[in-house]
C-alpha positions as CSV (number, residue, x, y, z in Angstrom):
1,M,18.9,8.3,2.2
2,P,18.2,10.5,-0.8
3,N,17.2,14.1,-0.2
4,A,16.0,14.8,-3.7
5,F,13.6,12.8,-5.8
6,S,12.9,12.6,-9.5
7,D,10.1,14.8,-10.6
8,H,6.9,12.9,-11.7
9,L,8.5,9.5,-11.0
10,L,6.4,7.2,-8.8
11,T,8.1,4.5,-6.7
12,V,6.0,1.5,-5.9
13,L,7.3,-0.3,-2.8
14,I,6.1,-3.9,-2.2
15,P,7.1,-5.5,1.1
16,N,6.6,-9.3,0.8
17,Y,6.6,-12.3,3.1
18,N,5.5,-15.7,1.9
19,Y,2.9,-14.4,-0.5
20,G,4.3,-16.2,-3.5
21,E,0.8,-17.1,-4.4
22,Y,-0.3,-13.5,-4.8
23,I,2.9,-11.4,-5.5
24,G,2.7,-12.0,-9.3
25,K,-0.7,-10.4,-9.5
26,A,0.4,-7.4,-7.5
27,I,3.4,-6.9,-9.8
28,D,1.2,-7.4,-12.9
29,S,-1.1,-4.6,-11.7
30,V,1.9,-2.2,-11.3
31,M,3.2,-3.1,-14.8
32,A,-0.3,-2.5,-16.3
33,Q,-0.6,1.1,-15.0
34,D,-1.3,3.8,-17.6
35,Y,1.1,6.2,-15.8
36,P,4.4,6.4,-17.8
37,A,7.0,6.9,-15.0
38,I,7.1,4.1,-12.5
39,E,9.9,2.3,-10.7
40,L,9.2,-0.9,-8.7
41,V,11.1,-1.9,-5.5
42,V,10.2,-5.2,-4.0
43,V,11.6,-6.2,-0.6
44,D,11.3,-9.9,0.2
45,D,11.3,-10.3,4.0
46,G,13.0,-13.6,4.4
47,S,10.3,-15.7,2.7
48,T,10.4,-19.4,2.9
49,D,8.1,-20.1,0.0
50,N,8.6,-19.5,-3.8
51,S,8.2,-15.7,-3.5
52,V,11.7,-14.8,-4.7
53,A,11.4,-17.0,-7.8
54,E,8.0,-15.5,-8.6
55,I,9.3,-12.0,-8.3
56,Q,12.4,-12.7,-10.5
57,K,10.1,-14.3,-13.1
58,K,7.9,-11.2,-13.3
59,F,10.9,-8.9,-13.4
60,A,12.2,-10.9,-16.4
61,E,9.0,-10.3,-18.4
62,D,8.6,-7.4,-20.9
63,H,7.4,-4.2,-19.2
64,N,7.5,-0.4,-19.4
65,L,8.7,0.3,-15.9
66,Q,11.7,2.6,-15.6
67,R,13.4,0.4,-13.1
68,T,12.9,-2.7,-11.0
69,E,14.8,-3.8,-7.9
70,L,14.6,-6.8,-5.7
71,I,15.9,-6.6,-2.1
72,V,16.2,-10.0,-0.4
73,L,16.4,-10.0,3.4
74,E,17.9,-13.2,4.9
75,Q,16.0,-12.8,8.2
76,N,12.3,-11.8,8.6
77,R,12.1,-8.3,10.0
78,G,8.3,-7.7,9.7
79,K,6.6,-5.3,7.3
80,L,8.1,-2.2,8.8
81,G,11.5,-3.7,8.8
82,A,11.1,-4.5,5.1
83,I,10.1,-0.9,4.5
84,N,13.0,0.4,6.4
85,A,15.3,-1.7,4.3
86,A,14.1,0.1,1.2
87,L,14.5,3.7,2.4
88,G,17.7,4.4,0.5
89,H,16.2,2.9,-2.7
90,L,13.2,5.3,-3.2
91,N,13.8,7.7,-6.1
92,G,10.3,8.9,-7.0
93,E,8.6,12.1,-6.2
94,Y,5.6,10.0,-5.3
95,L,5.3,6.7,-3.4
96,I,2.9,3.8,-3.1
97,T,3.4,1.1,-0.5
98,L,1.5,-1.8,-2.0
99,D,0.8,-5.0,0.0
100,S,1.9,-8.0,-1.9
101,D,-1.5,-9.7,-1.9
102,D,-3.3,-6.6,-3.2
103,S,-3.6,-5.0,-6.7
104,L,-4.3,-1.7,-8.4
105,S,-6.8,-0.7,-11.0
106,V,-5.2,0.2,-14.3
107,N,-5.7,4.0,-13.8
108,Y,-5.0,4.0,-10.1
109,V,-1.7,5.9,-10.3
110,S,-2.7,8.4,-12.9
111,R,-5.9,9.2,-11.2
112,C,-4.4,9.6,-7.7
113,I,-1.4,11.6,-8.8
114,S,-3.6,13.9,-10.9
115,E,-5.8,14.5,-7.8
116,L,-2.8,15.1,-5.6
117,R,-1.2,17.6,-7.9
118,Q,-4.4,19.6,-8.5
119,R,-5.4,19.7,-4.8
120,R,-1.9,20.6,-3.6
121,L,-2.3,23.9,-5.6
122,G,-4.9,24.9,-2.9
123,D,-3.4,23.0,0.0
124,P,0.4,22.7,0.2
125,N,0.0,20.5,3.3
126,L,-1.8,17.8,1.3
127,G,0.6,14.9,1.3
128,F,-1.5,11.9,0.2
129,I,-4.5,10.6,-1.7
130,Y,-6.4,7.5,-0.8
131,S,-9.5,5.7,-2.0
132,D,-12.1,3.0,-1.3
133,C,-11.4,-0.5,-2.5
134,N,-13.0,-3.7,-3.8
135,L,-12.8,-6.6,-1.3
136,V,-11.8,-9.7,-3.4
137,D,-11.4,-13.3,-2.5
138,K,-8.3,-15.5,-3.1
139,S,-9.3,-15.8,-6.8
140,G,-9.9,-12.1,-7.3
141,I,-13.7,-12.3,-7.3
142,V,-15.3,-9.2,-5.7
143,I,-17.0,-10.0,-2.3
144,D,-18.0,-6.5,-1.2
145,R,-16.9,-2.9,-1.3
146,G,-14.6,-1.6,1.4
147,R,-15.0,2.0,2.4
148,S,-12.7,4.4,4.0
149,T,-13.8,7.9,5.2
150,A,-13.1,11.5,4.6
151,F,-9.8,12.7,6.1
152,D,-10.0,13.7,9.7
153,R,-6.8,14.5,11.6
154,D,-8.2,13.7,15.0
155,L,-9.8,10.5,13.8
156,V,-6.4,9.2,12.7
157,E,-5.3,8.9,16.4
158,T,-8.0,6.3,17.2
159,L,-9.1,4.7,14.0
160,S,-7.1,3.0,11.2
161,F,-9.0,4.2,8.2
162,L,-6.1,5.3,5.9
163,P,-5.3,2.4,3.6
164,E,-2.3,1.1,1.8
165,P,-1.8,1.8,-1.1
166,A,-2.4,5.6,-0.8
167,V,-0.3,7.7,-3.2
168,M,1.8,10.1,-1.2
169,L,4.7,12.5,-1.5
170,T,7.8,10.4,-0.9
171,R,9.3,13.1,1.3
172,A,6.2,13.0,3.6
173,F,7.1,9.3,4.1
174,T,10.9,9.6,4.5
175,E,10.6,12.6,6.9
176,V,9.1,10.3,9.5
177,A,11.2,7.2,8.8
178,P,12.6,4.8,9.9
179,F,9.6,3.0,11.5
180,D,9.4,1.0,14.7
181,E,10.2,-2.6,13.7
182,T,8.8,-4.0,16.9
183,I,5.3,-3.3,15.6
184,R,4.0,-6.3,13.7
185,V,0.2,-5.7,13.7
186,G,-1.3,-2.3,12.9
187,T,1.8,-1.3,10.8
188,K,0.1,1.0,8.4
189,H,-1.6,2.9,11.3
190,H,1.8,3.4,12.9
191,K,3.0,4.9,9.6
192,W,0.0,7.1,9.1
193,R,0.0,8.5,12.6
194,R,3.5,9.6,12.1
195,V,2.8,11.2,8.8
196,V,-0.2,13.1,10.0
197,A,1.5,14.2,13.2
198,N,4.2,15.7,11.0
199,G,1.6,18.1,9.6
200,W,0.5,16.3,6.4
201,T,-3.2,16.0,5.4
202,G,-4.9,13.6,3.0
203,Y,-7.8,13.5,0.6
204,H,-10.3,10.6,0.1
205,I,-11.6,9.5,-3.3
206,A,-14.8,7.7,-2.5
207,E,-14.5,5.2,-5.3
208,P,-13.1,1.6,-5.2
209,L,-9.8,2.0,-7.1
210,F,-7.8,-0.9,-5.8
211,N,-8.4,-4.6,-4.8
212,Y,-7.9,-5.6,-1.2
213,R,-7.6,-9.4,-1.1
214,M,-9.4,-11.3,1.6
215,H,-7.9,-14.6,2.8
216,T,-7.1,-16.5,6.0
217,N,-3.6,-15.2,6.2
218,N,-4.2,-11.4,6.3
219,I,-2.0,-10.2,9.1
220,S,-4.8,-8.0,10.6
221,G,-7.3,-10.9,10.6
222,I,-9.6,-8.9,8.4
223,G,-9.8,-11.7,5.7
224,Q,-11.2,-14.4,8.1
225,R,-13.7,-12.0,9.6
226,I,-15.1,-10.7,6.3
227,I,-15.1,-14.1,4.6
228,A,-17.0,-15.6,7.6
229,E,-19.5,-12.8,7.5
230,A,-20.0,-13.1,3.8
231,E,-20.5,-16.9,4.0
232,K,-23.3,-16.2,6.6
233,G,-25.0,-13.9,4.1
234,G,-23.7,-10.7,5.3
235,R,-23.3,-8.4,2.3
236,G,-22.9,-4.7,1.7
237,D,-20.3,-2.0,2.0
238,R,-17.8,-2.5,4.8
239,I,-16.4,0.4,6.8
240,L,-12.9,-0.8,7.0
241,S,-11.8,1.2,10.1
242,G,-13.9,-1.5,12.0
243,Y,-11.6,-4.2,10.7
244,W,-8.1,-2.8,10.4
245,K,-6.0,-2.9,13.6
246,A,-5.2,0.4,15.2
247,V,-2.0,1.1,17.1
248,R,-2.6,2.8,20.5
249,G,0.0,4.8,22.4
């Protein structure tokens, strides 16, 4: 595992399992960023659909990324297993873990890194920046706005309100890795609890800066719930800690 990271470089890590339908859009959103120094590492977690072909097709397109890498796992290890498989391949000073069915706004990286750099001048324990999101359907049409909340260290223990794809210091991530591969639901909460318990704090941008895709195959079950509520006429901002699975104990 590297003990030094390239200054200003951002690594985007995408773990993927059978999301060939969406992975291309996730990669497109990384390639469209207005931040100039990005590497992209995709871990395919034993997919049985067309995911690997879709990823390879995207990597073959013209882009301005500094580096792309595809890691293919023969056996499915779960999201945390896929993340663990990439630990020795992260070269950036900064890191995003992007779910393969989600996507970033064009200025997501530049905005979040700018905030992180500026705010770390006054708080060296600040390790990550996160934002609200747009909840979109399978076709990318906005359903509602999804809200997180201001950072609260104690609240992290009981509520899963810190989203992927927060921008974080890579060392804040690798310091608490590897992660428990037996956890298959509530994976991001497991990660964030470790990061925060290690002394890092976060800052919330109360704006929707990424797209969180709602569909019937979301691991947490959030897609089915929100789609069903929207079809019944339920509209308005969603407090996402009420939908994301929390890991207890």
